[in-house]
C-alpha positions as CSV (number, residue, x, y, z in Angstrom):
1,M,-10.2,32.9,-36.4
2,R,-10.1,29.9,-38.4
3,Q,-9.1,32.3,-41.1
4,M,-6.6,33.6,-39.2
5,N,-5.6,30.4,-38.4
6,Q,-4.7,29.2,-42.1
7,T,-2.5,31.9,-42.8
8,T,0.2,31.0,-40.1
9,Q,3.7,32.2,-40.9
10,P,6.1,29.6,-41.4
11,K,7.9,29.6,-38.1
12,E,4.5,29.0,-36.7
13,E,3.4,26.0,-39.6
14,F,6.8,24.4,-38.7
15,L,5.6,24.2,-34.8
16,L,2.3,22.9,-36.2
17,S,4.0,20.0,-38.1
18,K,6.7,19.7,-35.0
19,V,4.1,19.3,-32.6
20,R,2.7,16.9,-35.3
21,C,5.5,15.0,-34.6
22,V,6.2,14.7,-31.4
23,M,2.3,13.8,-30.3
24,V,2.3,10.5,-32.9
25,R,6.4,9.6,-32.0
26,Q,5.6,9.8,-27.9
27,S,2.7,8.2,-28.1
28,C,4.1,5.9,-29.5
29,I,6.5,5.6,-26.8
30,A,4.0,6.1,-23.8
31,A,1.7,3.6,-25.3
32,C,4.8,1.3,-25.6
33,I,6.2,1.6,-22.0
34,I,3.0,0.5,-20.6
35,L,1.9,-1.9,-22.6
36,W,6.0,-3.9,-21.6
37,L,5.3,-2.6,-18.0
38,A,1.8,-4.1,-17.9
39,S,3.1,-7.5,-19.6
40,A,6.1,-8.2,-17.6
41,V,3.5,-7.5,-14.6
42,A,1.8,-11.4,-15.7
43,A,5.3,-12.5,-16.9
44,Q,6.2,-14.6,-13.4
45,P,4.3,-16.9,-11.4
46,V,4.4,-15.7,-7.9
47,S,2.9,-16.5,-4.7
48,R,-0.9,-15.4,-3.5
49,S,0.3,-11.9,-2.2
50,E,2.4,-11.2,-5.2
51,W,-0.8,-12.0,-7.4
52,R,-3.4,-9.3,-5.5
53,R,-0.3,-7.0,-6.1
54,E,-0.1,-7.8,-9.5
55,Q,-3.6,-6.8,-10.3
56,F,-3.2,-3.0,-8.8
57,Q,-0.8,-2.6,-10.6
58,K,-3.1,-3.5,-13.9
59,Q,-5.5,-1.0,-12.9
60,H,-2.8,1.4,-11.8
61,L,-1.1,1.0,-15.7
62,Q,-5.0,1.1,-17.1
63,Q,-5.6,4.0,-15.5
64,L,-2.2,5.6,-16.9
65,L,-3.5,4.5,-20.3
66,N,-7.3,6.5,-19.5
67,L,-5.3,9.3,-18.2
68,R,-2.5,9.7,-21.7
69,H,-5.8,8.7,-23.7
70,E,-7.7,12.0,-22.2
71,L,-4.5,13.9,-22.5
72,S,-4.1,13.1,-25.9
73,E,-7.7,14.0,-26.9
74,L,-6.9,17.5,-25.3
75,S,-3.7,18.1,-26.4
76,R,-5.2,17.3,-30.5
77,Q,-8.3,19.8,-29.8
78,C,-5.5,22.6,-28.9
79,F,-3.6,21.5,-32.0
80,E,-6.5,21.9,-34.0
81,K,-7.8,25.2,-32.5
82,G,-4.0,26.4,-34.3
83,L,-2.3,26.5,-30.2
84,A,0.7,24.6,-31.3
85,Q,2.5,25.3,-27.6
86,A,-0.4,24.8,-25.4
87,A,-0.9,21.2,-27.4
88,K,3.2,20.6,-26.7
89,D,2.8,21.2,-23.2
90,V,-0.3,18.7,-22.7
91,T,1.7,16.5,-24.6
92,E,5.0,17.3,-22.9
93,I,2.6,16.6,-19.0
94,S,1.7,13.9,-20.7
95,L,4.6,11.9,-20.8
96,E,5.4,13.1,-17.4
97,L,2.5,11.6,-15.9
98,T,2.1,8.3,-17.4
99,T,5.9,6.8,-18.3
100,T,8.4,8.9,-15.8
101,Q,9.1,6.1,-13.4
102,Q,10.9,9.3,-11.2
103,R,9.0,10.9,-9.0
104,P,9.0,15.2,-8.7
105,R,10.2,16.7,-5.6
106,L,6.3,17.4,-3.9
107,Q,6.4,21.0,-3.6
108,S,4.8,22.6,-0.5
109,L,3.4,25.2,-1.9
110,V,-0.3,25.4,-2.9
111,Q,-0.9,25.7,-7.0
112,L,-2.9,29.1,-7.6
113,P,-5.9,28.8,-9.7
114,V,-5.5,29.5,-13.4
115,S,-5.9,33.1,-14.3
116,T,-9.0,35.1,-15.1
117,F,-6.8,37.1,-17.2
118,L,-5.6,34.8,-19.8
119,P,-6.9,34.6,-22.9
120,P,-9.9,32.6,-22.9
121,E,-8.8,30.3,-24.9
122,E,-6.1,29.2,-22.4
123,Q,-8.0,28.9,-19.3
124,L,-10.2,26.4,-21.3
125,W,-7.9,24.2,-21.9
126,R,-5.7,24.9,-18.9
127,N,-9.3,24.8,-16.5
128,R,-9.7,21.3,-18.8
129,L,-6.4,19.8,-17.8
130,H,-7.3,20.8,-14.7
131,V,-10.1,18.6,-14.7
132,I,-8.8,15.9,-15.8
133,R,-5.8,15.3,-13.5
134,Q,-7.9,16.0,-10.3
135,D,-10.6,12.8,-11.8
136,K,-8.1,10.9,-12.0
137,A,-6.8,11.1,-8.7
138,Q,-9.5,10.9,-7.0
139,E,-9.5,7.5,-9.3
140,L,-6.1,6.4,-8.0
141,Y,-7.0,7.4,-4.2
142,I,-9.6,5.2,-4.6
143,L,-7.3,2.1,-6.0
144,A,-4.6,3.1,-3.1
145,R,-7.3,2.8,0.0
146,S,-8.7,-0.5,-2.0
147,A,-4.9,-1.7,-2.6
148,L,-5.0,-1.4,1.4
149,S,-8.4,-2.7,3.1
150,K,-9.1,-5.5,0.5
151,A,-5.2,-6.7,-0.7
152,N,-3.0,-5.4,3.0
153,L,-0.6,-4.1,0.8
154,P,0.5,-1.2,2.5
155,S,3.4,-0.6,0.2
156,L,1.8,-0.5,-3.0
157,A,-1.0,1.6,-1.0
158,Y,1.3,4.5,-0.2
159,E,3.1,4.4,-3.7
160,L,-0.2,4.9,-5.1
161,V,-0.6,8.0,-3.0
162,L,2.3,9.4,-3.8
163,D,1.4,9.3,-7.7
164,V,-1.9,11.0,-6.9
165,L,0.6,13.8,-5.3
166,K,1.8,13.4,-9.1
167,L,-1.2,14.3,-10.1
168,A,-2.9,16.8,-8.6
169,P,-0.4,18.2,-5.5
170,D,-3.1,19.8,-3.4
171,H,-5.2,16.5,-3.0
172,K,-5.8,16.8,0.9
173,Y,-6.2,13.1,1.4
174,A,-3.3,12.2,0.2
175,R,-0.6,14.9,1.3
176,A,-3.1,13.9,5.1
177,V,-1.8,10.4,4.4
178,L,1.4,12.4,4.5
179,G,1.0,13.9,8.0
180,Q,0.3,17.2,6.3
181,R,-2.1,19.7,6.6
182,L,-2.9,23.3,4.6
183,F,-1.7,25.8,6.1
184,N,-1.6,30.1,5.6
185,D,1.3,31.9,6.6
186,R,-0.8,35.2,8.4
187,A,2.6,36.8,7.0
188,R,1.4,36.2,3.5
189,A,-1.8,37.6,4.0
190,D,-1.6,40.1,1.7
191,D,0.2,37.9,-0.9
192,P,-1.4,37.8,-4.3
193,T,0.8,34.6,-5.4
194,Y,-0.1,32.8,-1.9
195,V,-3.2,30.5,-1.4
196,G,-1.5,28.6,1.4
197,E,1.2,25.9,2.0
198,W,1.2,22.1,2.8
199,V,3.2,21.4,6.3
200,S,3.4,19.0,8.7
201,P,1.5,19.3,12.1
202,F,4.5,19.9,13.9
203,E,5.5,22.9,11.4
204,A,2.2,24.5,11.7
205,E,2.6,24.5,15.3
206,K,5.5,26.3,15.4
207,R,4.6,28.7,13.1
208,S,1.5,29.4,14.5
209,G,0.5,31.8,18.3
210,I,1.3,34.5,20.0
211,S,4.9,34.4,19.1
212,P,5.4,32.6,15.6
213,E,8.3,30.9,15.1
214,V,10.7,30.7,12.0
215,N,13.1,27.4,11.1
216,H,16.1,29.1,10.1
217,P,18.5,27.7,8.5
218,Q,21.4,28.6,10.6
219,F,20.0,29.0,13.7
220,G,16.8,26.6,13.6
221,W,13.6,27.0,14.6
222,I,13.6,30.3,16.6
223,P,10.8,32.8,17.3
224,A,10.1,35.3,14.4
225,S,11.0,38.6,16.4
226,H,14.0,37.0,17.6
227,V,15.2,36.9,13.6
228,P,17.5,40.2,13.7
229,R,19.2,40.5,17.0
230,Y,20.2,36.9,16.2
231,E,21.9,37.9,12.7
232,Q,23.5,40.7,14.8
233,G,25.5,38.5,16.8
234,L,23.2,38.6,20.3
235,R,22.0,35.0,21.9
236,F,18.5,34.9,24.0
237,W,19.7,33.4,27.3
238,N,17.3,32.9,30.9
239,G,15.5,35.5,29.3
240,K,18.0,37.9,28.6
241,W,20.2,39.4,25.6
242,V,24.1,38.0,25.6
243,S,27.0,37.9,23.3
244,E,27.3,34.8,21.3
245,Q,31.2,34.1,22.8
246,K,29.4,34.5,25.7
247,E,26.7,31.7,25.4
248,A,29.5,29.7,23.9
249,E,31.4,29.9,27.4
250,L,27.8,29.6,28.8
251,R,27.0,26.0,27.0
252,R,30.2,24.4,27.0
253,D,28.6,22.6,30.3
254,F,26.8,19.7,28.4
255,S,23.7,20.2,31.4
256,N,23.4,23.4,29.8
257,A,24.1,22.6,26.1
258,W,22.1,23.8,23.4
259,I,19.0,22.0,22.7
260,I,18.1,21.5,18.9
261,E,14.2,20.7,18.5
262,S,12.8,19.9,15.2
263,E,10.4,17.5,14.1
264,H,11.6,14.1,14.5
265,F,14.8,14.7,16.7
266,K,15.6,16.8,19.8
267,V,20.0,17.2,19.4
268,K,21.6,17.9,22.4
269,T,24.8,20.0,21.6
270,N,27.6,22.0,23.3
271,A,29.6,22.3,19.8
272,S,28.3,25.1,18.9
273,R,24.0,25.8,18.2
274,E,24.7,25.8,14.1
275,E,26.6,22.3,13.8
276,G,23.5,21.2,16.2
277,V,21.4,22.2,13.7
278,E,22.8,20.8,10.7
279,I,22.8,17.9,12.3
280,S,19.1,18.0,13.1
281,Q,18.3,19.6,8.8
282,K,20.1,16.1,7.4
283,L,19.0,13.7,10.1
284,E,15.1,15.1,9.3
285,I,15.9,14.9,5.3
286,F,17.3,10.9,6.0
287,H,14.2,10.6,8.1
288,D,12.0,11.3,5.6
289,W,13.9,9.7,2.7
290,L,14.0,6.4,4.7
291,Q,10.6,6.9,5.5
292,T,9.4,7.0,1.8
293,N,12.0,4.3,0.4
294,F,11.5,2.1,2.8
295,V,7.8,2.0,3.3
296,G,7.4,-1.5,3.4
297,F,9.2,-1.4,6.5
298,F,7.8,1.6,8.3
299,E,3.7,1.0,6.9
300,T,2.1,-1.4,8.7
301,P,-1.3,-2.7,7.1
302,A,-2.8,-1.8,10.6
303,A,-1.0,1.6,10.7
304,L,-2.0,3.3,7.0
305,K,-5.2,1.7,7.4
306,A,-5.8,3.9,10.3
307,R,-4.2,7.3,8.6
308,F,-7.1,6.5,6.4
309,D,-9.6,5.9,8.6
310,Q,-8.6,8.9,10.4
311,I,-8.8,11.1,7.3
312,R,-12.3,9.7,6.2
313,V,-13.8,10.7,9.9
314,G,-12.0,14.2,9.3
315,R,-9.6,14.1,12.5
316,S,-7.0,16.2,12.5
317,N,-3.1,14.5,12.3
318,R,-1.1,15.2,15.2
319,R,2.6,14.5,15.9
320,T,2.1,11.6,19.1
321,A,5.8,10.1,18.8
322,K,8.7,11.9,21.3
323,P,11.6,13.8,19.5
324,M,14.4,10.7,18.8
325,E,16.8,11.9,21.6
326,V,21.1,12.6,20.0
327,H,24.0,14.2,21.5
328,Y,26.5,15.7,20.0
329,Y,29.6,16.5,21.9
330,A,32.5,18.8,21.0
331,T,35.5,16.7,21.6
332,R,35.9,12.8,21.9
333,D,37.5,12.9,25.1
334,E,33.8,14.5,26.6
335,Y,32.3,11.4,24.6
336,D,34.4,8.5,25.9
337,R,33.5,10.0,29.3
338,R,30.0,9.4,28.3
339,M,30.4,6.8,26.9
340,Q,31.9,4.7,30.1
341,G,29.7,1.8,31.4
342,K,28.3,2.0,28.0
343,I,30.6,0.2,26.0
344,P,33.1,-2.8,27.1
345,A,36.7,-1.2,28.2
346,G,39.0,-1.4,25.1
347,I,36.3,-1.0,22.3
348,V,37.4,2.2,20.1
349,T,33.7,3.7,18.4
350,N,32.4,7.1,16.0
351,G,29.4,7.1,17.7
352,F,26.8,4.5,19.6
353,Y,22.9,3.8,19.7
354,W,21.8,2.7,23.5
355,E,19.2,1.3,23.2
356,Q,18.4,1.7,27.0
357,E,18.7,5.0,26.8
358,K,16.9,5.4,23.1
359,T,19.7,8.0,22.5
360,C,22.5,8.6,19.9
361,Y,25.4,9.4,21.0
362,L,28.2,11.7,18.2
363,F,30.8,13.5,18.7
364,R,32.6,16.4,16.7
365,N,34.8,14.4,14.9
366,P,38.3,16.2,12.9
367,D,38.4,13.1,10.5
368,G,35.2,15.4,8.8
369,S,32.7,11.6,9.7
370,G,30.7,13.1,11.9
371,L,27.6,12.7,9.2
372,S,28.3,9.3,7.6
373,T,28.7,8.4,11.5
374,A,25.2,10.4,12.4
375,F,23.4,8.5,9.5
376,H,25.0,5.3,10.8
377,E,23.6,5.5,14.0
378,A,20.2,7.0,13.5
379,T,19.2,4.0,11.6
380,H,19.6,1.9,14.1
381,Q,17.4,4.3,16.4
382,I,14.6,4.9,13.5
383,F,14.9,1.5,12.8
384,D,14.5,0.5,16.4
385,L,11.8,3.5,17.9
386,A,9.7,3.0,15.2
387,T,9.0,-1.4,16.0
388,I,9.6,-0.9,19.6
389,D,6.0,-2.1,20.6
390,D,6.1,-5.0,18.0
391,R,8.8,-7.2,20.1
392,L,7.2,-5.9,22.8
393,S,4.7,-7.7,21.5
394,A,6.7,-10.3,19.7
395,A,8.1,-11.4,23.5
396,R,4.4,-11.9,24.8
397,K,3.3,-14.3,22.2
398,R,7.0,-16.4,22.9
399,R,6.7,-16.1,26.6
400,I,2.5,-18.1,26.0
401,E,4.0,-20.3,23.6
402,L,7.1,-21.5,25.0
403,R,5.5,-21.3,28.8
404,Q,8.2,-19.4,30.1
405,R,7.5,-18.0,33.5
406,R,8.1,-14.5,32.7
407,V,8.7,-12.1,29.4
408,T,12.1,-12.0,28.6
409,P,13.5,-9.2,26.3
410,W,13.4,-9.3,22.5
411,V,16.7,-9.8,21.8
412,M,16.9,-8.7,17.7
413,C,18.7,-10.9,15.5
414,E,20.2,-13.2,18.9
415,N,20.5,-16.5,17.0
416,S,20.6,-15.7,13.3
417,N,21.0,-12.6,10.6
418,F,22.6,-10.3,12.7
419,W,24.3,-9.0,10.4
420,M,21.8,-7.0,8.8
421,L,21.6,-4.6,11.1
422,E,25.1,-3.8,10.8
423,G,25.1,-3.9,7.1
424,I,21.8,-1.9,6.5
425,A,23.7,0.8,9.1
426,C,26.6,0.5,7.0
427,Y,25.2,1.8,3.9
428,M,23.6,4.5,5.2
429,E,26.1,6.1,5.7
430,S,26.7,6.6,2.0
431,F,24.1,8.7,2.2
432,E,24.7,12.8,1.0
433,I,23.5,15.7,0.8
434,N,24.8,17.9,-2.2
435,D,23.1,21.0,-3.3
436,G,19.5,19.1,-2.3
437,V,20.5,15.7,-4.4
438,I,20.2,13.1,-2.2
439,S,21.9,10.0,-3.3
440,V,22.8,6.6,-1.7
441,G,24.9,3.4,-2.4
442,R,27.8,4.9,-4.3
443,P,29.8,2.0,-5.5
444,D,33.1,3.6,-4.4
445,Y,32.3,5.0,-0.7
446,I,34.6,3.4,1.2
447,R,33.2,0.6,2.9
448,F,31.9,-0.6,-0.3
449,V,35.1,-0.6,-1.7
450,A,35.9,-2.8,1.0
451,A,34.0,-5.7,0.8
452,Q,35.1,-5.9,-2.8
453,Q,38.6,-6.0,-1.3
454,R,38.0,-8.2,0.9
455,L,36.4,-10.7,-1.6
456,L,38.5,-10.0,-4.9
457,R,41.8,-9.4,-3.7
458,D,41.8,-11.0,-0.2
459,N,39.3,-13.8,-1.5
460,F,37.7,-13.3,2.0
461,F,34.1,-15.1,1.9
462,V,31.8,-16.1,4.5
463,P,28.9,-18.3,2.8
464,L,25.6,-16.0,2.8
465,Q,24.0,-19.3,4.1
466,L,26.3,-19.3,6.9
467,L,26.5,-15.9,7.5
468,S,22.8,-15.9,7.6
469,S,23.4,-18.3,10.7
470,L,25.1,-15.5,13.3
471,G,23.2,-14.5,15.9
472,K,24.6,-11.6,18.0
473,E,27.2,-12.5,19.7
474,S,28.9,-15.5,17.4
475,F,28.8,-12.1,14.8
476,Q,29.8,-9.8,17.6
477,H,32.8,-11.5,18.9
478,H,33.5,-13.6,15.6
479,V,37.6,-13.7,15.1
480,N,36.8,-11.7,11.4
481,R,34.7,-9.3,13.1
482,P,35.7,-6.6,10.9
483,Q,35.9,-8.8,7.3
484,L,32.1,-9.4,8.6
485,Y,31.4,-5.1,8.7
486,S,33.0,-5.2,5.0
487,Q,31.2,-8.1,3.5
488,G,27.9,-7.2,5.7
489,S,27.7,-4.0,3.9
490,G,28.7,-4.9,0.6
491,V,25.6,-7.7,1.0
492,A,23.1,-5.0,1.9
493,H,24.6,-3.2,-1.4
494,F,23.9,-5.6,-3.5
495,L,20.1,-7.1,-1.6
496,L,19.4,-3.5,-3.0
497,H,21.2,-2.8,-5.9
498,Y,21.6,-6.5,-8.1
499,D,19.9,-6.1,-11.7
500,N,18.4,-2.8,-10.8
501,G,17.1,-3.8,-7.2
502,A,15.5,-7.3,-7.7
503,Y,15.8,-8.0,-4.2
504,R,15.5,-5.3,-2.7
505,D,11.8,-5.9,-1.7
506,A,12.6,-8.9,-0.1
507,F,15.8,-7.5,2.4
508,V,13.1,-4.4,3.5
509,K,11.2,-7.3,4.8
510,L,13.6,-9.5,6.1
511,L,14.6,-6.3,8.1
512,A,11.2,-5.6,8.9
513,A,10.7,-9.7,9.9
514,A,13.8,-8.7,12.5
515,Y,12.6,-5.7,13.7
516,R,8.9,-6.2,13.8
517,P,8.5,-10.2,14.0
518,D,5.2,-11.5,12.9
519,L,3.1,-12.7,15.7
520,R,2.0,-15.5,14.0
521,R,5.6,-17.5,13.9
522,V,7.6,-15.8,16.7
523,T,9.6,-18.7,17.2
524,E,10.9,-19.2,13.9
525,E,13.4,-17.2,12.0
526,P,13.8,-14.9,9.4
527,S,14.9,-16.7,6.0
528,L,16.6,-14.5,3.3
529,E,16.3,-17.2,0.8
530,K,12.8,-18.5,1.3
531,M,12.2,-13.7,1.0
532,T,14.3,-13.7,-2.5
533,G,12.7,-17.4,-3.4
534,V,16.4,-17.8,-4.3
535,K,18.9,-20.5,-3.0
536,F,21.7,-19.3,-1.4
537,A,24.2,-21.2,-4.1
538,V,23.0,-18.7,-6.5
539,L,23.1,-16.0,-4.2
540,D,26.4,-16.3,-3.4
541,Q,27.8,-16.3,-7.1
542,Q,25.2,-12.8,-7.5
543,Y,27.4,-11.6,-5.2
544,R,30.5,-12.2,-6.4
545,E,29.6,-10.9,-10.0
546,H,28.1,-7.9,-7.9
547,M,31.1,-7.1,-6.6
548,E,33.4,-7.5,-9.4
549,N,31.2,-5.4,-11.4
550,L,31.3,-2.2,-8.8
551,A,34.8,-2.5,-8.9
552,I,35.4,-2.3,-12.7
553,R,33.1,1.1,-12.5
554,V,35.4,2.4,-8.9
555,A,38.3,1.7,-11.5
556,A,36.9,3.3,-14.3
557,K,37.0,6.2,-12.4
558,R,39.7,6.6,-11.3
């Protein structure tokens, strides 16, 4: 073997020399990026909480350095054995795992073990790579638990769990934190390429039992045995099969509407089953995106700790929350009739989330704004229902502190910061899913263009200190209410995107403070200035700068 390696053909010699250059160059790049990140973490004086976060981030960075070192060593060993392609592959994997900030989308299928049919040397390096990834993933998981139990950092702990799955996609404890469990599809029992998949308890329940269901892309969850007839144009109604046209006629009455159930939503519609399924699917994607990108809002230390503890004692994850209800009407006329008594007369709306019924109301809108409105109202609904118990606790605590005779309902942003409730919902209207790729916040979306025009063309601007002082009543009855909606959309975009998201965490904390009041300070109003640590006057100037930059980008695309 050694002699054969010494007499490789010119093409392989070229590949070997190329691998040497790639290994050296990419290792240097990786080291520089990680060391730069480490220095950046330590650069700024911060609060006690931020100091704890930085200490864990340093440990995380050190673990990445250790991982890179072990993978570099494995790559070197492959290189010395003449396995040029293997050395290159390991180097590229090292770069992907240690320097890429974007996390790849999690795959549901369990990875297959290294094949015993591969050449012995390839089996050796692939098994070694697997062991390295598993070991480092377990170290990261331990760090995630410590970030939560010792430093009370749920957001960081959740991010570390996602990084665990980047290294080891089948880490069962990390999957359990995300609410997933291992599932084996009996229909694929004889498939040698299938060894299981990671699904939610809801999906596992649907796909199990005497009459397992499938999530059909057009019809949603239906029994697997029904699929052929559905695809032939038949529909199951009250125990018998009828034509598609007959079912549509029967379901025109909203009391007989289609009910599309998914993991987190129950969509009721008399428009069509297919439209209901599309809305359900898009809302599920939106819900999952929110859970991942606004983890600081959803994951309290207590909630995440409970999940870790359940995993430690071997309890299974079960869905306990009721699905959120969405009513989708075939026409605006029917929607308007249903909204009577819920919305003041004379106010025209394209959708509405009514807290009293915990339900989103939508309709088939010919102007094509249906999904953007759905994302707007679902933002209100998801945020509200995820935190409703916290506000009840805050109301009880306020009664004690203010010595009230009874508990009065907690009104969100009653006295300040109401702009952000509508601002974040308007921002989420820009959520788009194209060919499976998610985007949000594009500068030329109508809400953000309006924000640019209000400020730069109309010279309309309410200083952020004054805007923040507006509570629910003063905002909703303001003489310039439409302009305030536009500015609120722009301010949300500013806080989430300015300077590569410099204020993103602060904004999420401000939202959380409104929806989930701090029981130690129930009589205090949360402050944007305090959350960001930046004076309102500076934020005003930065907002203008951000709008000007967005306007330039929009003009460049025309």
